[in-house]
C-alpha positions, 0 to 999 in steps of 0.5 A, spaced: 813 230 408 807 226 407 802 224 402 795 225 402 789 223 398 784 228 397 777 229 393 775 236 391 769 239 388 770 245 383 764 249 381 763 249 373 760 256 373 766 258 368 770 253 363 774 249 368 782 250 366 788 246 368 791 252 372 784 253 376 784 246 378 792 246 380 790 253 384 785 249 388 789 243 389 795 248 392 791 250 398 791 243 401 798 241 399 803 240 393 799 236 387 803 230 385 797 228 380 790 229 379 784 227 375 777 230 374 773 223 375 766 226 375 762 232 372 755 233 374 752 238 369 746 239 373 749 241 379 755 245 376 760 241 379 766 237 378 770 232 382 777 232 382 781 226 386 788 228 387 795 226 391 798 232 394 804 232 399 805 236 405 811 238 409 
């Protein structure tokens, strides 16, 4: 198992939920921890930084 640091850009077209963030993160691995680090309302995007594990 290896750990990876990733940055993910998520659209803010709808209100952002925890489950939506976790679903997006699971596409890249199993999330260990994550945080929303930036919100750009003008572009309608949020940046999520995370650590995920991959088998």
